[in-house]
Legacy VTK file of the C-alpha trace (Angstrom):
# vtk DataFile Version 3.0
C-alpha trace
ASCII
DATASET POLYDATA
POINTS 76 float
-11.743 -0.026 -0.967
-9.221 2.684 -1.143
-6.136 2.414 -2.955
-3.724 4.283 -0.674
-0.190 3.000 -2.025
1.247 1.825 -5.401
4.488 0.899 -5.947
6.770 -1.454 -7.787
8.795 -1.653 -4.509
8.415 -5.391 -2.552
10.387 -3.799 0.417
7.937 -1.001 0.887
4.936 -3.330 0.306
6.463 -5.708 3.081
7.076 -2.576 5.522
3.461 -1.526 5.064
2.026 -5.041 5.615
3.982 -5.073 8.981
2.748 -1.828 9.979
-0.965 -2.965 9.028
-0.844 -6.250 10.634
0.797 -4.765 13.705
-2.000 -2.170 13.942
-4.756 -4.654 13.030
-5.765 -3.082 9.837
-7.112 -5.242 7.223
-5.867 -4.651 3.633
-5.276 -6.348 0.244
-2.117 -6.158 -2.117
-3.272 -6.156 -5.604
-1.093 -7.189 -8.553
1.495 -8.781 -6.345
2.138 -11.711 -8.751
1.792 -10.022 -12.046
4.377 -7.412 -10.450
6.757 -10.112 -9.520
6.552 -11.625 -13.164
7.129 -8.464 -14.943
9.534 -6.829 -12.375
11.924 -5.953 -14.945
9.844 -3.104 -16.569
7.840 -1.712 -13.668
4.552 -1.696 -15.534
2.486 -3.406 -13.126
2.761 -1.649 -9.753
1.666 -3.295 -6.761
-1.453 -1.558 -4.945
-2.276 -1.606 -1.392
-5.962 -1.139 -0.767
-7.740 -0.654 2.583
-11.480 -0.550 3.685
-13.076 2.900 3.281
-13.907 3.034 6.852
-10.022 2.709 7.812
-8.356 4.547 5.073
-7.747 7.903 7.348
-6.091 5.664 10.047
-4.174 3.646 7.819
-2.987 7.102 5.955
-2.139 8.400 9.461
-0.093 5.418 10.506
1.940 5.411 6.982
2.725 9.246 7.558
3.755 8.533 11.111
6.061 5.627 9.915
7.721 8.033 7.422
6.184 6.705 4.433
3.935 9.665 3.508
5.677 10.455 0.484
4.250 7.242 -1.058
0.554 8.104 -0.344
-1.798 8.206 -3.338
-3.848 11.257 -3.298
-7.170 11.201 -1.420
-9.900 10.328 -4.065
-12.876 12.869 -4.151
LINES 1 77
76 0 1 2 3 4 5 6 7 8 9 10 11 12 13 14 15 16 17 18 19 20 21 22 23 24 25 26 27 28 29 30 31 32 33 34 35 36 37 38 39 40 41 42 43 44 45 46 47 48 49 50 51 52 53 54 55 56 57 58 59 60 61 62 63 64 65 66 67 68 69 70 71 72 73 74 75
């Protein structure tokens, strides 16, 4: 799995979820519950992970949707 987004913003996470669901891309949102509990300090951002084999497609969709600035660097 590749982490492509890390954010404390639940609205952004929801937008990405809708984008991926409509495109049929499987994903996992890690740390959603701890982020909600500790929202005041943003110490635990949510992380959106996708399978390695669809990471390039997922990144392309995020960029096309205008959220490219939120992408994590591509891991080596």
